[in-house]
N, C-alpha and C positions, 0 to 999 in steps of 0.2 A: 424813292421810297419802294420798299419791297412789298410783295403781295401779303406776306406775313405781317409786316408792320401795319399795312393798311387794314387788314382784317382785325388786328388787335385794337387799333384806334377806333374802328367802327364799333366793335363789341363794347368798348369802354363808353361810347357815346350813345349806345342803343336806347337806354331808358330815357335819357334826356331827349333824344329825337322823338321817341314815342309820345312823351308828355307834351312837347312843343306842338307836334302835329295834332294831337288830340285837343289841345287848347284852341287851335285854329279851326279844325274841321268838325269837331264835336261828334264824330262818327267813327267807330272803331275800324270798320273795314276800309273806309276812305283813308284813315290814318295809316293803316298798314300799307296800303298802296303807295301813299306819299313817301313813307320811310323807304320802301323798296326802290321807288323811283329815284329818290335822293342818293341812295347808296350806289345805284347803278350809274347815275350821272356823275357822281364824285369819282368813281373808278375810271370812267371814260375820260374825265377832265383832270385826272390826277397830275398831268404835266403842267396844268395851269397854276397849281399851288406853288407859290414862291417860297414860303417858309413853313416847314413842317410843324413848327411851334404853334401855328395858327390853324391847325387842321380842324379842330372842333368848331371854331368860329366859322370857318369856311364851309364846313359840312352843314351846320345849322342854317347858314344863309341859303345853301342849295335846297335844304328841306323847306324853308319858308317859301322859296320860289315855287317849289313843287306843290305845296299846299295852296298857294295863291292861284296857281294855274288850275288846280282841281276846283277851287271855289268859282272861278270864272266859268268853268264848263258844267258845273253842277246846275241842275234845273232849280228854278225858284221854289218849287214845291218840295222841300226836303223834310224828312221826318226827323224830329229831334229825338235823340235817344239819350237816356240817362245811363251813365256808366257807374252804377252804385258800387260795383266791386272795386273800382279804382280808388274810391274814397275809403277812408279807414273805418267807415261805418258809424262814426259818431255824428250826432246831430249838428255839431259845430262845423265839422269838415264838409258835410253835405250842404249846409247853409252857405258856406264860403264858396264851394264849388258852383252852386246855383247862382250865387252873386257874380262870380267870375264869368259864367256863361252869359249873363245879362249885359256885361260890359261891351261897348263897341270894340271891334277887332283891334284897332290901333292901340287902345289902352290895355286890353287883355294880353296882347303879345308882350308888351313891355313889362307888365306885372308878372307874368309867368316866367319870362326870361330872368328877371331880377330876383324875385322872391322864391320861386320854386326851383329854377335851374341855377340860381346863384351866379349869374354872369354879372360882371361889373358894368357900370354905365358906359365905359369906353368900349367894352366888348359888344354891348348891345348897339352902340353907335355903329360899329363895324358891321355887325350882323344885319341890321335893318337899313344901313346906309342913310342915316339921318343925322343931323347935328346933335351934339351932346346936350345942348340946351333943350332940344325937342324931347330927347329921352327923359330928361329930368322933369320937364313940364308934364309929359304923359304919365310919368310915375306919380306925380303929385295929383293930377286930375283923376287918375285911376284909383288912387287911395281914397280920394274924396268921394268918388262914385260908389266905391265898395262900402265905405262907412255909411253913406246914405241908404244903400240897399240893405245892409245888415241890421242897421238900427231900426 
């Protein structure tokens, strides 16, 4: 893969990466750090990518690992920040965003990847390295928890 191709594919994935990182870290500056770390790691490990067709899935997996590493190193006393600009400004979208933030991480990740980033169940299985049945059950449980929170 050439540098130009890598750059083009990263630019195509930039918004997805940002949203995934924000859904995990809930902090804009941490999110930006994780995205930059993931891009750098991907560039350094580019030779590990076996099939260019799976670049985006591979990149999101690297990003999730970077986010999880940041979470492990983050102190327990974190300040929750609301990113109202990221929402469309409607009451419904703010309510959904707040409900998403209340979900446990394992459900939030799957919901964001499936509904917001529009990855398939098989792609999420590859990204998170969990069985397909687990992805489906987390989607189901996540939807149920969202319904309870929003109603």
